[in-house]
ZAGUSE-764560 format. One record per residue: z, y, x of N, C-alpha, C, O in turn; chain; residue in three letters. Coordinates in Angstrom, 3 decimals, decimal comma, padded with zeros to 6 digits, m for minus. Layout:
{n_c3->Z; n_c2->Y; n_c1->X; ca_c3->Z; ca_c2->Y; ca_c1->X; c_c3->Z; c_c2->Y; c_c1->X; o_c3->Z; o_c2->Y; o_c1->X; dodo->A; marba->ALA}
...
# end
This chain:
{n_c3->m003,900; n_c2->013,361; n_c1->m008,586; ca_c3->m003,801; ca_c2->013,477; ca_c1->m007,132; c_c3->m004,713; c_c2->012,410; c_c1->m006,501; o_c3->m005,504; o_c2->011,779; o_c1->m007,202; dodo->A; marba->MET}
{n_c3->m004,606; n_c2->012,220; n_c1->m005,235; ca_c3->m005,381; ca_c2->011,222; ca_c1->m004,556; c_c3->m006,555; c_c2->011,871; c_c1->m003,786; o_c3->m006,654; o_c2->013,094; o_c1->m003,697; dodo->A; marba->GLY}
{n_c3->m007,416; n_c2->011,036; n_c1->m003,248; ca_c3->m008,521; ca_c2->011,572; ca_c1->m002,457; c_c3->m009,685; c_c2->011,876; c_c1->m003,472; o_c3->m009,678; o_c2->011,425; o_c1->m004,617; dodo->A; marba->THR}
{n_c3->m010,666; n_c2->012,659; n_c1->m002,977; ca_c3->m011,795; ca_c2->012,921; ca_c1->m003,897; c_c3->m012,485; c_c2->011,639; c_c1->m004,355; o_c3->m012,913; o_c2->011,561; o_c1->m005,507; dodo->A; marba->PRO}
{n_c3->m012,606; n_c2->010,630; n_c1->m003,488; ca_c3->m013,231; ca_c2->009,395; ca_c1->m003,883; c_c3->m012,454; c_c2->008,731; c_c1->m005,034; o_c3->m013,052; o_c2->008,294; o_c1->m006,018; dodo->A; marba->LEU}
{n_c3->m011,148; n_c2->008,659; n_c1->m004,909; ca_c3->m010,356; ca_c2->008,080; ca_c1->m005,967; c_c3->m010,499; c_c2->008,848; c_c1->m007,262; o_c3->m010,603; o_c2->008,256; o_c1->m008,336; dodo->A; marba->ILE}
{n_c3->m010,506; n_c2->010,166; n_c1->m007,163; ca_c3->m010,700; ca_c2->011,014; ca_c1->m008,393; c_c3->m012,011; c_c2->010,769; c_c1->m009,050; o_c3->m012,091; o_c2->010,745; o_c1->m010,278; dodo->A; marba->ARG}
{n_c3->m013,061; n_c2->010,582; n_c1->m008,264; ca_c3->m014,430; ca_c2->010,330; ca_c1->m008,893; c_c3->m014,500; c_c2->008,956; c_c1->m009,508; o_c3->m015,327; o_c2->008,738; o_c1->m010,394; dodo->A; marba->THR}
{n_c3->m013,694; n_c2->008,036; n_c1->m009,097; ca_c3->m013,745; ca_c2->006,666; ca_c1->m009,656; c_c3->m013,163; c_c2->006,645; c_c1->m011,075; o_c3->m013,464; o_c2->005,732; o_c1->m011,844; dodo->A; marba->MET}
{n_c3->m012,345; n_c2->007,622; n_c1->m011,430; ca_c3->m011,738; ca_c2->007,725; ca_c1->m012,775; c_c3->m011,076; c_c2->006,386; c_c1->m013,209; o_c3->m011,342; o_c2->005,845; o_c1->m014,282; dodo->A; marba->LYS}
{n_c3->m010,241; n_c2->005,917; n_c1->m012,346; ca_c3->m009,559; ca_c2->004,637; ca_c1->m012,664; c_c3->m008,576; c_c2->004,840; c_c1->m013,719; o_c3->m008,003; o_c2->005,925; o_c1->m013,815; dodo->A; marba->LEU}
{n_c3->m008,323; n_c2->003,822; n_c1->m014,566; ca_c3->m007,313; ca_c2->003,963; ca_c1->m015,645; c_c3->m005,896; c_c2->003,669; c_c1->m015,187; o_c3->m004,995; o_c2->003,507; o_c1->m016,010; dodo->A; marba->PRO}
{n_c3->m005,696; n_c2->003,600; n_c1->m013,893; ca_c3->m004,402; ca_c2->003,303; ca_c1->m013,292; c_c3->m004,123; c_c2->004,272; c_c1->m012,168; o_c3->m005,056; o_c2->004,727; o_c1->m011,506; dodo->A; marba->ILE}
{n_c3->m002,865; n_c2->004,600; n_c1->m011,934; ca_c3->m002,591; ca_c2->005,484; ca_c1->m010,788; c_c3->m002,816; c_c2->004,764; c_c1->m009,451; o_c3->m002,539; o_c2->003,570; o_c1->m009,335; dodo->A; marba->PRO}
{n_c3->m003,309; n_c2->005,478; n_c1->m008,461; ca_c3->m003,573; ca_c2->004,967; ca_c1->m007,122; c_c3->m002,762; c_c2->005,831; c_c1->m006,132; o_c3->m002,846; o_c2->007,059; o_c1->m006,158; dodo->A; marba->VAL}
{n_c3->m001,997; n_c2->005,185; n_c1->m005,284; ca_c3->m001,179; ca_c2->005,870; ca_c1->m004,284; c_c3->m001,937; c_c2->006,038; c_c1->m002,983; o_c3->m002,448; o_c2->005,059; o_c1->m002,439; dodo->A; marba->LEU}
{n_c3->m002,018; n_c2->007,199; n_c1->m002,497; ca_c3->m002,509; ca_c2->007,494; ca_c1->m001,126; c_c3->m001,294; c_c2->007,820; c_c1->m000,276; o_c3->m000,648; o_c2->008,849; o_c1->m000,473; dodo->A; marba->VAL}
{n_c3->m000,988; n_c2->006,950; n_c1->000,662; ca_c3->000,255; ca_c2->007,053; ca_c1->001,445; c_c3->m000,025; c_c2->007,563; c_c1->002,842; o_c3->000,033; o_c2->006,815; o_c1->003,818; dodo->A; marba->ASP}
{n_c3->m000,328; n_c2->008,837; n_c1->002,922; ca_c3->m000,733; ca_c2->009,405; ca_c1->004,195; c_c3->000,380; c_c2->009,364; c_c1->005,241; o_c3->000,099; o_c2->009,219; o_c1->006,431; dodo->A; marba->ARG}
{n_c3->001,660; n_c2->009,491; n_c1->004,808; ca_c3->002,754; ca_c2->009,471; ca_c1->005,776; c_c3->003,285; c_c2->008,069; c_c1->006,048; o_c3->004,220; o_c2->007,891; o_c1->006,829; dodo->A; marba->ASP}
{n_c3->002,684; n_c2->007,081; n_c1->005,401; ca_c3->003,002; ca_c2->005,633; ca_c1->005,595; c_c3->004,462; c_c2->005,303; c_c1->005,251; o_c3->005,018; o_c2->004,354; o_c1->005,804; dodo->A; marba->ARG}
{n_c3->005,080; n_c2->006,055; n_c1->004,361; ca_c3->006,448; ca_c2->005,751; ca_c1->003,933; c_c3->006,483; c_c2->004,443; c_c1->003,138; o_c3->007,298; o_c2->003,561; o_c1->003,407; dodo->A; marba->GLU}
{n_c3->005,602; n_c2->004,338; n_c1->002,172; ca_c3->005,576; ca_c2->003,167; ca_c1->001,302; c_c3->005,030; c_c2->001,982; c_c1->002,115; o_c3->005,482; o_c2->000,851; o_c1->001,938; dodo->A; marba->VAL}
{n_c3->004,073; n_c2->002,237; n_c1->002,994; ca_c3->003,510; ca_c2->001,240; ca_c1->003,910; c_c3->004,664; c_c2->000,549; c_c1->004,611; o_c3->004,752; o_c2->m000,678; o_c1->004,590; dodo->A; marba->TYR}
{n_c3->005,520; n_c2->001,288; n_c1->005,210; ca_c3->006,659; ca_c2->000,679; ca_c1->005,941; c_c3->007,677; c_c2->000,012; c_c1->004,985; o_c3->008,241; o_c2->m001,028; o_c1->005,323; dodo->A; marba->ARG}
{n_c3->007,907; n_c2->000,587; n_c1->003,832; ca_c3->008,877; ca_c2->000,020; ca_c1->002,878; c_c3->008,418; c_c2->m001,339; c_c1->002,356; o_c3->009,248; o_c2->m002,175; o_c1->001,998; dodo->A; marba->ALA}
{n_c3->007,130; n_c2->m001,563; n_c1->002,311; ca_c3->006,615; ca_c2->m002,878; ca_c1->001,846; c_c3->006,365; c_c2->m003,843; c_c1->002,992; o_c3->005,723; o_c2->m004,874; o_c1->002,791; dodo->A; marba->TYR}
{n_c3->006,845; n_c2->m003,544; n_c1->004,162; ca_c3->006,817; ca_c2->m004,455; ca_c1->005,292; c_c3->005,444; c_c2->m004,608; c_c1->005,968; o_c3->005,186; o_c2->m005,586; o_c1->006,669; dodo->A; marba->GLY}
{n_c3->004,599; n_c2->m003,644; n_c1->005,744; ca_c3->003,271; ca_c2->m003,719; ca_c1->006,427; c_c3->003,448; c_c2->m003,346; c_c1->007,886; o_c3->004,393; o_c2->m002,632; o_c1->008,223; dodo->A; marba->LEU}
{n_c3->002,588; n_c2->m003,797; n_c1->008,743; ca_c3->002,706; ca_c2->m003,724; ca_c1->010,165; c_c3->001,478; c_c2->m003,116; c_c1->010,851; o_c3->000,453; o_c2->m002,845; o_c1->010,226; dodo->A; marba->ASP}
{n_c3->001,626; n_c2->m002,921; n_c1->012,130; ca_c3->000,558; ca_c2->m002,455; ca_c1->012,967; c_c3->000,567; c_c2->m003,300; c_c1->014,243; o_c3->001,608; o_c2->m003,428; o_c1->014,888; dodo->A; marba->LYS}
{n_c3->m000,557; n_c2->m003,866; n_c1->014,607; ca_c3->m000,623; ca_c2->m004,716; ca_c1->015,835; c_c3->m001,761; c_c2->m004,223; c_c1->016,669; o_c3->m002,888; o_c2->m004,088; o_c1->016,191; dodo->A; marba->ARG}
{n_c3->m001,480; n_c2->m003,960; n_c1->017,880; ca_c3->m002,528; ca_c2->m003,634; ca_c1->018,874; c_c3->m003,483; c_c2->m002,560; c_c1->018,298; o_c3->m004,700; o_c2->m002,741; o_c1->018,351; dodo->A; marba->PHE}
{n_c3->m002,967; n_c2->m001,483; n_c1->017,769; ca_c3->m003,780; ca_c2->m000,385; ca_c1->017,232; c_c3->m004,494; c_c2->m000,727; c_c1->015,928; o_c3->m005,286; o_c2->000,078; o_c1->015,439; dodo->A; marba->MET}
{n_c3->m004,234; n_c2->m001,900; n_c1->015,355; ca_c3->m004,841; ca_c2->m002,272; ca_c1->014,088; c_c3->m003,801; c_c2->m002,201; c_c1->012,973; o_c3->m002,824; o_c2->m002,951; o_c1->012,982; dodo->A; marba->ILE}
{n_c3->m004,001; n_c2->m001,341; n_c1->012,056; ca_c3->m003,050; ca_c2->m001,154; ca_c1->010,966; c_c3->m003,345; c_c2->m002,154; c_c1->009,876; o_c3->m004,493; o_c2->m002,310; o_c1->009,458; dodo->A; marba->GLN}
{n_c3->m002,292; n_c2->m002,844; n_c1->009,405; ca_c3->m002,465; ca_c2->m003,744; ca_c1->008,310; c_c3->m002,720; c_c2->m002,947; c_c1->007,010; o_c3->m002,088; o_c2->m001,921; o_c1->006,758; dodo->A; marba->GLN}
{n_c3->m003,642; n_c2->m003,442; n_c1->006,219; ca_c3->m003,878; ca_c2->m002,791; ca_c1->004,933; c_c3->m003,492; c_c2->m003,737; c_c1->003,820; o_c3->m003,375; o_c2->m004,942; o_c1->004,042; dodo->A; marba->SER}
{n_c3->m003,291; n_c2->m003,202; n_c1->002,613; ca_c3->m002,860; ca_c2->m004,077; ca_c1->001,551; c_c3->m003,234; c_c2->m003,494; c_c1->000,201; o_c3->m003,540; o_c2->m002,307; o_c1->000,086; dodo->A; marba->ALA}
{n_c3->m003,206; n_c2->m004,341; n_c1->m000,820; ca_c3->m003,344; ca_c2->m003,985; ca_c1->m002,175; c_c3->m002,154; c_c2->m004,490; c_c1->m002,933; o_c3->m001,830; o_c2->m005,675; o_c1->m002,845; dodo->A; marba->THR}
{n_c3->m001,480; n_c2->m003,628; n_c1->m003,683; ca_c3->m000,363; ca_c2->m004,012; ca_c1->m004,518; c_c3->m000,639; c_c2->m003,579; c_c1->m005,947; o_c3->m001,188; o_c2->m002,500; o_c1->m006,171; dodo->A; marba->PHE}
{n_c3->m000,272; n_c2->m004,392; n_c1->m006,903; ca_c3->m000,252; ca_c2->m003,982; ca_c1->m008,299; c_c3->001,202; c_c2->m004,051; c_c1->m008,750; o_c3->001,836; o_c2->m005,101; o_c1->m008,644; dodo->A; marba->ILE}
{n_c3->001,714; n_c2->m002,982; n_c1->m009,233; ca_c3->003,073; ca_c2->m002,862; ca_c1->m009,637; c_c3->003,117; c_c2->m002,477; c_c1->m011,107; o_c3->002,527; o_c2->m001,473; o_c1->m011,505; dodo->A; marba->ILE}
{n_c3->003,823; n_c2->m003,280; n_c1->m011,928; ca_c3->003,804; ca_c2->m002,977; ca_c1->m013,325; c_c3->004,698; c_c2->m001,775; c_c1->m013,672; o_c3->005,383; o_c2->m001,254; o_c1->m012,792; dodo->A; marba->ASP}
{n_c3->004,702; n_c2->m001,344; n_c1->m014,888; ca_c3->005,451; ca_c2->m000,142; ca_c1->m015,326; c_c3->006,978; c_c2->m000,319; c_c1->m015,088; o_c3->007,703; o_c2->000,671; o_c1->m014,990; dodo->A; marba->ARG}
{n_c3->007,447; n_c2->m001,554; n_c1->m014,998; ca_c3->008,850; ca_c2->m001,820; ca_c1->m014,810; c_c3->009,215; c_c2->m001,854; c_c1->m013,321; o_c3->010,375; o_c2->m002,066; o_c1->m012,968; dodo->A; marba->GLY}
{n_c3->008,201; n_c2->m001,642; n_c1->m012,435; ca_c3->008,455; ca_c2->m001,615; ca_c1->m011,017; c_c3->008,369; c_c2->m003,013; c_c1->m010,360; o_c3->008,729; o_c2->m003,163; o_c1->m009,192; dodo->A; marba->GLY}
{n_c3->007,905; n_c2->m004,010; n_c1->m011,085; ca_c3->007,778; ca_c2->m005,397; ca_c1->m010,550; c_c3->006,417; c_c2->m005,540; c_c1->m009,880; o_c3->005,384; o_c2->m005,213; o_c1->m010,465; dodo->A; marba->VAL}
{n_c3->006,433; n_c2->m006,031; n_c1->m008,650; ca_c3->005,163; ca_c2->m006,339; ca_c1->m007,970; c_c3->004,504; c_c2->m007,522; c_c1->m008,574; o_c3->005,027; o_c2->m008,632; o_c1->m008,476; dodo->A; marba->VAL}
{n_c3->003,366; n_c2->m007,336; n_c1->m009,204; ca_c3->002,652; ca_c2->m008,450; ca_c1->m009,858; c_c3->001,510; c_c2->m009,008; c_c1->m008,998; o_c3->000,985; o_c2->m010,084; o_c1->m009,285; dodo->A; marba->ARG}
{n_c3->001,132; n_c2->m008,286; n_c1->m007,958; ca_c3->000,077; ca_c2->m008,747; ca_c1->m007,079; c_c3->000,250; c_c2->m008,088; c_c1->m005,707; o_c3->000,527; o_c2->m006,891; o_c1->m005,627; dodo->A; marba->TYR}
{n_c3->000,096; n_c2->m008,831; n_c1->m004,674; ca_c3->000,070; ca_c2->m008,258; ca_c1->m003,319; c_c3->m000,874; c_c2->m009,119; c_c1->m002,456; o_c3->m000,939; o_c2->m010,344; o_c1->m002,555; dodo->A; marba->SER}
{n_c3->m001,587; n_c2->m008,386; n_c1->m001,619; ca_c3->m002,476; ca_c2->m009,066; ca_c1->m000,653; c_c3->m002,566; c_c2->m008,154; c_c1->000,553; o_c3->m003,045; o_c2->m007,024; o_c1->000,457; dodo->A; marba->ARG}
{n_c3->m002,108; n_c2->m008,649; n_c1->001,677; ca_c3->m002,147; ca_c2->m007,898; ca_c1->002,921; c_c3->m002,958; c_c2->m008,608; c_c1->003,974; o_c3->m003,002; o_c2->m009,837; o_c1->004,020; dodo->A; marba->ALA}
{n_c3->m003,626; n_c2->m007,795; n_c1->004,854; ca_c3->m004,424; ca_c2->m008,375; ca_c1->005,920; c_c3->m004,654; c_c2->m007,367; c_c1->006,987; o_c3->m004,542; o_c2->m006,164; o_c1->006,748; dodo->A; marba->ALA}
{n_c3->m004,971; n_c2->m007,824; n_c1->008,148; ca_c3->m005,318; ca_c2->m006,884; ca_c1->009,261; c_c3->m006,807; c_c2->m006,558; c_c1->009,203; o_c3->m007,246; o_c2->m005,593; o_c1->009,830; dodo->A; marba->PHE}
{n_c3->m007,592; n_c2->m007,340; n_c1->008,467; ca_c3->m008,978; ca_c2->m006,973; ca_c1->008,210; c_c3->m009,011; c_c2->m006,266; c_c1->006,842; o_c3->m008,717; o_c2->m006,879; o_c1->005,816; dodo->A; marba->ASN}
{n_c3->m009,376; n_c2->m004,956; n_c1->006,837; ca_c3->m009,303; ca_c2->m004,180; ca_c1->005,607; c_c3->m010,030; c_c2->m004,794; c_c1->004,431; o_c3->m009,563; o_c2->m004,715; o_c1->003,295; dodo->A; marba->PRO}
{n_c3->m011,178; n_c2->m005,410; n_c1->004,700; ca_c3->m011,917; ca_c2->m005,984; ca_c1->003,610; c_c3->m011,278; c_c2->m007,210; c_c1->002,976; o_c3->m011,568; o_c2->m007,579; o_c1->001,838; dodo->A; marba->THR}
{n_c3->m010,385; n_c2->m007,833; n_c1->003,767; ca_c3->m009,638; ca_c2->m009,015; ca_c1->003,287; c_c3->m008,394; c_c2->m008,659; c_c1->002,491; o_c3->m007,774; o_c2->m009,541; o_c1->001,897; dodo->A; marba->ALA}
{n_c3->m008,016; n_c2->m007,396; n_c1->002,465; ca_c3->m006,798; ca_c2->m006,985; ca_c1->001,732; c_c3->m007,071; c_c2->m006,648; c_c1->000,310; o_c3->m006,170; o_c2->m006,192; o_c1->m000,393; dodo->A; marba->SER}
{n_c3->m008,286; n_c2->m006,853; n_c1->m000,153; ca_c3->m008,636; ca_c2->m006,514; ca_c1->m001,548; c_c3->m009,598; c_c2->m007,584; c_c1->m002,072; o_c3->m010,674; o_c2->m007,802; o_c1->m001,514; dodo->A; marba->PHE}
{n_c3->m009,189; n_c2->m008,233; n_c1->m003,143; ca_c3->m010,027; ca_c2->m009,248; ca_c1->m003,740; c_c3->m010,236; c_c2->m008,804; c_c1->m005,222; o_c3->m009,341; o_c2->m008,924; o_c1->m006,060; dodo->A; marba->ALA}
{n_c3->m011,427; n_c2->m008,302; n_c1->m005,490; ca_c3->m011,733; ca_c2->m007,657; ca_c1->m006,766; c_c3->m011,453; c_c2->m008,622; c_c1->m007,927; o_c3->m010,845; o_c2->m008,219; o_c1->m008,919; dodo->A; marba->LEU}
{n_c3->m011,878; n_c2->m009,867; n_c1->m007,825; ca_c3->m011,677; ca_c2->m010,789; ca_c1->m008,916; c_c3->m010,212; c_c2->m010,992; c_c1->m009,214; o_c3->m009,818; o_c2->m010,999; o_c1->m010,380; dodo->A; marba->ARG}
{n_c3->m009,389; n_c2->m011,158; n_c1->m008,187; ca_c3->m007,955; ca_c2->m011,325; ca_c1->m008,367; c_c3->m007,334; c_c2->m010,088; c_c1->m009,014; o_c3->m006,515; o_c2->m010,199; o_c1->m009,926; dodo->A; marba->GLU}
{n_c3->m007,733; n_c2->m008,904; n_c1->m008,530; ca_c3->m007,180; ca_c2->m007,667; ca_c1->m009,064; c_c3->m007,560; c_c2->m007,539; c_c1->m010,555; o_c3->m006,714; o_c2->m007,191; o_c1->m011,379; dodo->A; marba->VAL}
{n_c3->m008,788; n_c2->m007,811; n_c1->m010,888; ca_c3->m009,181; ca_c2->m007,733; ca_c1->m012,275; c_c3->m008,386; c_c2->m008,727; c_c1->m013,197; o_c3->m008,038; o_c2->m008,402; o_c1->m014,332; dodo->A; marba->ARG}
{n_c3->m008,126; n_c2->m009,926; n_c1->m012,661; ca_c3->m007,382; ca_c2->m010,927; ca_c1->m013,410; c_c3->m005,975; c_c2->m010,416; c_c1->m013,688; o_c3->m005,490; o_c2->m010,494; o_c1->m014,817; dodo->A; marba->GLU}
{n_c3->m005,333; n_c2->m009,899; n_c1->m012,666; ca_c3->m003,967; ca_c2->m009,406; ca_c1->m012,835; c_c3->m003,945; c_c2->m008,219; c_c1->m013,803; o_c3->m003,064; o_c2->m008,152; o_c1->m014,660; dodo->A; marba->VAL}
{n_c3->m004,895; n_c2->m007,279; n_c1->m013,687; ca_c3->m004,921; ca_c2->m006,129; ca_c1->m014,547; c_c3->m005,197; c_c2->m006,577; c_c1->m016,014; o_c3->m004,640; o_c2->m006,004; o_c1->m016,950; dodo->A; marba->LEU}
{n_c3->m006,049; n_c2->m007,592; n_c1->m016,199; ca_c3->m006,325; ca_c2->m008,112; ca_c1->m017,532; c_c3->m005,024; c_c2->m008,753; c_c1->m018,134; o_c3->m004,732; o_c2->m008,591; o_c1->m019,319; dodo->A; marba->ALA}
{n_c3->m004,265; n_c2->m009,480; n_c1->m017,275; ca_c3->m003,037; ca_c2->m010,077; ca_c1->m017,776; c_c3->m002,035; c_c2->m009,014; c_c1->m018,198; o_c3->m001,373; o_c2->m009,130; o_c1->m019,229; dodo->A; marba->GLN}
{n_c3->m001,942; n_c2->m007,972; n_c1->m017,374; ca_c3->m001,019; ca_c2->m006,857; ca_c1->m017,703; c_c3->m001,468; c_c2->m006,177; c_c1->m019,013; o_c3->m000,646; o_c2->m005,839; o_c1->m019,864; dodo->A; marba->LEU}
{n_c3->m002,753; n_c2->m005,992; n_c1->m019,146; ca_c3->m003,251; ca_c2->m005,339; ca_c1->m020,354; c_c3->m002,954; c_c2->m006,176; c_c1->m021,584; o_c3->m002,627; o_c2->m005,640; o_c1->m022,643; dodo->A; marba->ALA}
{n_c3->m003,073; n_c2->m007,542; n_c1->m021,443; ca_c3->m002,809; ca_c2->m008,417; ca_c1->m022,574; c_c3->m001,357; c_c2->m008,411; c_c1->m022,959; o_c3->m001,014; o_c2->m008,557; o_c1->m024,132; dodo->A; marba->ALA}
{n_c3->m000,505; n_c2->m008,244; n_c1->m021,978; ca_c3->000,956; ca_c2->m008,150; ca_c1->m022,262; c_c3->001,316; c_c2->m006,924; c_c1->m023,030; o_c3->002,255; o_c2->m006,927; o_c1->m023,825; dodo->A; marba->GLN}
{n_c3->000,552; n_c2->m005,839; n_c1->m022,792; ca_c3->000,794; ca_c2->m004,592; ca_c1->m023,436; c_c3->000,515; c_c2->m004,669; c_c1->m024,930; o_c3->001,170; o_c2->m004,004; o_c1->m025,732; dodo->A; marba->LYS}
{n_c3->m000,479; n_c2->m005,499; n_c1->m025,295; ca_c3->m000,933; ca_c2->m005,584; ca_c1->m026,694; c_c3->000,068; c_c2->m006,230; c_c1->m027,606; o_c3->m000,185; o_c2->m006,365; o_c1->m028,803; dodo->A; marba->SER}
# end
């Protein structure tokens, strides 16, 4: 599932596209003056949030280096 862009990326992890913003609200994200807060969450197989970063500037809600580090840690735990 997901958007065509997400499908073409062939990521080794599931990605949630929350069009109805149900999860968005459940995780306490907000909207201010017509600007929707965006976020990146990494949730392990047990449902534990291992990484979260939220911001009103969409480019600030994703830090590639941090995401890679968390994913590497999770992969190492699996081994």
